[in-house]
C-alpha positions as CSV (number, residue, x, y, z in Angstrom):
1,M,66.8,78.2,216.0
2,P,64.2,76.1,214.6
3,T,63.6,72.8,215.8
4,F,63.5,70.0,213.2
5,T,61.3,66.6,213.9
6,N,61.2,63.7,211.3
7,N,58.8,60.5,212.5
8,V,59.7,57.4,210.4
9,T,58.6,53.8,210.5
10,G,59.9,50.9,209.4
11,N,63.9,50.4,208.9
12,T,64.5,54.1,207.5
13,N,66.8,56.5,209.2
14,A,65.3,59.2,210.6
15,I,68.3,61.7,209.8
16,E,71.0,60.9,207.8
17,G,73.6,62.8,206.7
18,V,76.4,62.3,204.0
19,S,79.7,63.9,203.0
20,V,80.5,62.6,199.5
21,D,83.4,65.2,198.6
22,G,86.0,67.0,200.5
23,A,86.7,67.1,204.4
24,G,83.1,68.0,205.5
25,F,81.2,66.3,208.4
26,G,78.4,63.8,207.7
27,V,76.8,65.1,211.0
28,Y,78.0,68.1,213.0
29,G,75.9,69.1,216.0
30,E,76.8,72.1,218.3
31,S,75.2,73.5,221.6
32,A,76.0,76.3,223.8
33,Q,74.8,74.6,227.0
34,L,74.4,71.0,226.2
35,D,75.5,68.2,224.1
36,G,76.5,68.9,220.4
37,V,74.9,65.4,219.8
38,L,72.8,63.5,221.7
39,G,71.7,59.8,220.8
40,L,68.9,57.9,222.4
41,S,68.1,54.1,221.6
42,K,65.5,52.3,223.5
43,A,65.9,49.1,221.7
44,N,68.2,45.8,223.6
45,G,71.3,45.4,221.8
46,H,71.8,48.8,220.4
47,S,73.7,52.0,221.5
48,G,72.6,55.5,221.8
49,V,75.2,56.5,219.5
50,A,77.6,54.2,217.3
51,G,80.5,54.9,215.1
52,V,81.6,53.1,212.5
53,N,84.7,53.4,210.4
54,E,85.0,50.6,207.3
55,D,87.4,51.9,204.9
56,G,90.1,53.4,206.5
57,N,92.3,53.3,209.9
58,G,90.0,56.2,211.4
59,N,88.4,55.2,214.9
60,G,85.0,54.5,215.1
61,V,84.4,57.0,217.6
62,Y,86.5,59.9,218.2
63,G,86.2,62.1,221.6
64,R,88.3,65.2,222.3
65,S,88.2,67.9,225.0
66,K,90.6,70.5,226.1
67,H,89.8,70.6,230.0
68,A,87.4,67.4,230.6
69,A,87.4,63.4,229.3
70,G,88.0,63.1,225.6
71,V,85.5,60.2,225.8
72,Y,83.1,59.6,228.9
73,G,80.9,56.8,229.8
74,E,78.7,56.0,232.5
75,S,76.2,53.2,233.2
76,A,73.6,52.7,236.1
77,E,73.7,48.8,235.8
78,G,76.4,47.7,233.3
79,E,80.1,49.0,232.2
80,G,80.7,52.6,232.0
81,V,83.0,51.9,229.1
82,Q,83.5,48.5,227.3
83,G,86.4,48.0,224.6
84,I,86.4,44.6,222.4
85,S,89.0,43.6,220.0
86,H,88.8,40.7,217.7
87,H,92.4,41.3,216.2
88,N,95.2,38.8,218.0
89,K,97.7,42.0,218.1
90,H,95.8,44.7,219.7
91,S,93.9,45.2,223.1
92,G,90.1,45.8,224.0
93,V,90.9,49.2,225.6
94,V,94.0,51.0,225.1
95,G,95.2,54.2,227.5
96,I,98.0,56.2,226.2
97,N,99.4,59.3,228.1
98,D,102.1,60.9,225.6
99,W,103.3,63.7,228.0
100,R,107.1,63.9,228.1
101,P,109.2,66.6,229.9
102,T,111.6,68.7,227.5
103,S,114.8,67.9,229.7
104,F,115.9,65.3,232.2
105,P,115.8,64.2,235.1
106,L,112.4,62.9,234.1
107,G,109.4,64.3,236.0
108,P,106.3,63.0,237.1
109,G,104.1,62.4,234.3
110,G,100.6,61.3,233.7
111,N,98.8,57.9,233.8
112,G,98.2,55.6,230.5
113,G,95.3,54.5,232.4
114,W,93.6,55.5,235.6
115,F,90.8,52.9,237.4
116,E,89.0,53.6,240.6
117,S,86.3,51.6,242.7
118,S,84.6,52.7,245.7
119,Q,83.5,49.0,246.6
120,G,85.3,46.5,243.9
121,E,88.8,46.1,242.8
122,G,90.4,49.3,240.9
123,V,91.6,47.1,238.3
124,R,90.6,43.2,237.8
125,G,92.6,41.4,235.0
126,I,91.3,37.9,233.9
127,A,93.5,36.1,231.3
128,N,91.9,32.6,229.6
129,N,95.3,31.9,228.4
130,P,98.1,29.8,230.4
131,N,100.8,31.6,229.1
132,H,99.8,35.0,229.7
133,G,99.0,36.9,232.9
134,G,95.7,38.4,234.1
135,V,97.8,41.7,234.9
136,V,101.0,42.4,233.3
137,G,103.2,45.8,234.2
138,I,106.3,46.4,232.0
139,N,108.7,49.4,232.5
140,T,110.9,50.1,229.5
141,M,112.9,52.8,231.4
142,G,114.4,50.7,234.2
143,G,111.5,51.4,236.6
144,T,109.2,49.1,238.6
145,G,107.0,46.7,236.2
146,V,104.4,46.7,238.7
147,Y,103.9,48.8,242.0
148,G,101.6,48.2,244.7
149,T,101.2,50.3,247.7
150,S,98.8,50.5,250.6
151,D,98.7,52.7,253.9
152,N,97.0,49.9,256.5
153,G,96.8,47.1,254.0
154,V,98.9,44.3,251.8
155,G,100.9,46.3,249.2
156,I,100.7,43.2,246.7
157,L,98.8,40.1,247.6
158,G,99.2,36.7,245.5
159,T,97.4,33.8,246.1
160,S,97.1,30.4,244.2
161,I,95.0,27.1,244.8
162,N,97.8,24.7,243.3
163,Y,100.8,27.0,242.3
164,E,103.1,29.5,243.8
165,G,101.3,32.6,245.5
166,I,104.2,34.8,244.4
167,H,107.1,33.8,241.9
168,A,110.1,35.7,241.2
169,E,112.9,35.1,238.9
170,T,116.0,37.1,237.4
171,K,119.0,36.7,235.3
172,S,121.1,39.4,237.2
173,T,124.5,38.7,238.1
174,S,124.2,41.1,241.1
175,T,120.6,41.1,242.4
176,A,118.7,38.7,244.2
177,A,115.2,37.5,242.5
178,M,113.4,38.7,245.5
179,A,114.4,41.2,248.0
180,A,112.7,42.3,251.5
181,Y,113.6,45.5,253.1
182,Q,112.1,46.8,256.6
183,K,112.6,50.3,256.3
184,N,111.7,51.6,259.9
185,P,115.1,51.3,261.9
186,D,113.2,51.2,264.8
187,S,110.8,48.3,264.1
188,D,111.1,44.9,265.9
189,T,109.2,43.4,263.2
190,A,111.0,41.1,260.4
191,A,111.8,42.1,256.8
192,L,110.6,38.6,255.8
193,Y,108.0,36.4,257.6
194,V,107.7,32.9,256.5
195,K,105.0,30.2,258.0
196,H,103.6,26.9,257.4
197,E,100.3,25.9,258.9
198,G,100.0,23.0,260.8
199,N,104.1,23.5,261.8
200,R,105.5,22.0,258.7
201,T,108.6,23.1,256.7
202,A,108.3,26.9,256.4
203,A,111.1,27.3,254.3
204,I,113.6,25.4,251.4
205,F,116.8,26.6,250.3
206,V,118.3,24.6,247.6
207,G,122.1,26.0,247.7
208,N,124.2,27.9,249.8
209,I,123.0,30.3,252.5
210,T,125.0,33.3,254.0
211,V,124.2,34.9,257.1
212,T,125.9,38.0,258.0
213,G,123.9,38.7,261.6
214,E,122.8,36.5,264.6
215,I,120.7,33.5,264.2
216,N,118.0,33.6,267.2
217,L,116.0,30.1,267.3
218,A,113.3,30.8,269.5
219,N,111.6,27.9,271.2
220,A,114.9,25.8,270.7
221,A,117.0,24.4,273.3
222,D,119.4,21.8,271.3
223,C,121.3,21.0,268.3
224,A,120.4,17.6,267.2
225,E,121.7,15.1,264.4
226,N,119.5,12.3,263.1
227,F,120.8,8.6,263.8
228,D,119.7,5.4,262.5
229,I,117.7,3.5,265.5
230,S,117.6,-0.3,265.4
231,A,114.4,-2.0,264.2
232,E,113.7,-3.2,267.7
233,S,113.9,-0.2,269.4
234,C,110.9,2.1,270.3
235,A,112.8,4.8,272.0
236,E,110.9,8.2,272.7
237,P,112.3,11.6,273.4
238,G,114.5,11.7,276.6
239,T,115.8,8.2,276.1
240,V,119.7,7.7,276.6
241,M,120.8,5.5,273.3
242,A,123.9,3.7,272.8
243,L,125.7,2.3,269.5
244,D,124.9,-1.5,268.7
245,E,127.4,-3.7,266.8
246,Q,125.7,-2.4,263.4
247,G,126.4,1.0,264.3
248,T,122.7,1.6,264.8
249,L,121.5,3.1,268.0
250,Q,119.5,1.4,270.8
251,E,118.5,2.1,274.5
252,S,121.3,2.1,276.8
253,F,121.5,-0.8,279.5
254,R,125.0,-1.3,280.4
255,P,126.6,1.4,283.3
256,Y,129.1,3.5,282.3
257,D,128.8,2.5,278.7
258,K,131.6,4.1,276.6
259,R,129.5,3.4,273.5
260,V,126.7,6.1,274.5
261,A,125.8,8.7,271.7
262,G,123.4,10.4,273.7
263,V,120.0,11.2,274.3
264,I,116.8,11.3,272.1
265,S,115.9,15.1,271.5
266,G,112.7,16.9,271.9
267,A,111.2,16.0,275.5
268,G,109.4,18.3,277.8
269,N,109.3,21.7,276.6
270,Y,112.9,21.4,275.1
271,K,112.6,21.1,271.3
272,P,115.6,20.7,268.9
273,G,116.6,24.3,267.0
274,L,118.4,22.6,264.6
275,V,118.8,19.0,263.2
276,L,121.5,17.6,261.0
277,D,121.7,14.9,258.6
278,K,117.8,14.6,257.9
279,Q,117.8,12.3,255.0
280,Q,115.5,9.3,253.8
281,S,116.6,6.1,255.0
282,P,115.0,2.6,255.1
283,C,115.6,2.6,259.2
284,N,113.5,4.6,262.0
285,R,115.7,7.6,262.8
286,K,115.7,9.9,265.7
287,P,117.5,13.4,266.6
288,I,120.0,12.7,269.1
289,A,121.3,16.3,271.0
290,L,124.8,17.2,270.5
291,L,125.1,20.1,272.4
292,G,122.7,22.6,274.3
293,K,119.8,21.6,276.7
294,V,117.7,18.4,276.6
295,F,115.3,16.3,279.0
296,C,116.6,13.2,279.8
297,K,115.5,9.9,281.5
298,V,117.4,9.4,284.9
299,D,117.1,6.8,287.4
300,A,117.9,8.1,291.2
301,Q,118.1,4.5,292.9
302,F,121.8,4.4,292.0
303,G,122.4,7.7,294.1
304,P,120.5,11.2,294.6
305,I,121.2,13.4,291.5
306,E,122.0,16.9,292.6
307,V,122.5,20.2,290.3
308,G,125.9,20.0,288.7
309,D,126.4,16.2,289.0
310,L,127.8,14.4,285.9
311,L,125.5,11.8,284.4
312,T,126.5,8.5,282.5
313,T,124.5,5.3,281.4
314,S,122.9,3.1,284.0
315,P,121.8,-0.4,284.1
316,T,118.0,0.7,284.2
317,Q,117.3,0.9,280.2
318,G,117.6,4.2,278.6
319,H,117.9,6.1,281.7
320,A,121.1,7.7,282.9
321,M,122.7,8.0,286.5
322,R,124.9,10.1,288.7
323,V,128.8,9.3,288.2
324,A,129.8,7.7,291.4
325,D,133.1,6.6,289.8
326,P,135.0,9.5,287.7
327,L,137.6,6.6,286.5
328,R,134.9,4.3,285.0
329,A,133.0,7.4,283.3
330,F,136.0,8.5,281.1
331,G,134.4,8.3,277.8
332,A,130.8,7.6,279.0
333,V,129.5,10.8,280.2
334,I,126.5,12.2,278.8
335,G,126.5,15.8,280.3
336,K,125.3,17.7,283.9
337,A,122.0,17.6,285.7
338,L,120.3,21.0,285.7
339,R,117.6,20.0,288.3
340,P,117.9,17.5,291.0
341,L,116.1,14.3,291.7
342,A,116.5,12.8,295.3
343,G,115.0,9.2,294.4
344,G,113.3,6.9,292.0
345,Q,112.9,7.7,287.9
346,G,112.2,11.0,286.3
347,L,112.8,13.3,283.5
348,I,115.0,16.1,284.3
349,P,116.6,18.7,282.1
350,I,120.4,18.2,281.6
351,L,123.3,20.2,279.9
352,I,124.7,18.0,277.0
353,A,128.1,17.5,277.6
354,L,130.0,14.1,275.8
355,Q,133.3,13.2,277.1
């Protein structure tokens, strides 16, 4: 087949094909071994091949292949394929796979779009409108809208500098807005893990909570309740507290005081696992241990303390002592000693048993 070359200068087209009437092609190219049509441009801002449709609803460029890609784009330094739309109801790039099964149940089909990267993100979506998502997945047949999976990494990761990392909503009357499942019955890991850096509040629940299993409080020894503390008091954890005339708490200072309220929780390595009645108050508030184990200030000058001894208030401010008179101790018992103290003052663990 002969070769045709047309060298031109200026702004004239080297080759121009026009089909005026009928259904013929403006330009038709065919090759048995290479590309049917090859376009090459050495000018910045111009394409090797450009397709334009100005009068109808047809495509500017159309590609079709029986076994390979209908349209293939490749670039050494830029995008392989770039699509731009200037219409508010159309996308820059659209991928559609219209294969449908001939019967139910529905089998696996092809993807509308497939994106893959060896070093960067497989898909990156950016939206410059606050009312639209960077990436949106929609399923109109009751399936998953967005699906993420990873063998050894995070299936779905959401981060935000000033808002929720992941936000879930539902209007369902039978399912939760967010659900977490641990599918391995032999795993000791939790289905849901929540952590706040700096040991601050990790979770807030507005509404009721239903628990069908056990509640295990790690590194926690007692259940406490917040009480108002008198303005003059600077009591620390482990201090024995009693009610004053205003109903607030102050450090105890009378022996066998029936107004004893308990011990401030949090001393030593015993921390409260549950604190009740945490509320805003103009008064200073401290957690008083209601049950469980707590470290308590004691004074053994009124008698050596043995394990199992009942403890009550002492003349020493904020300290407990061994019960020597059971009749006087009725209504003034704080708890039982879990460790002995032969003499002097100290901080020992006790079992709360107000009576």
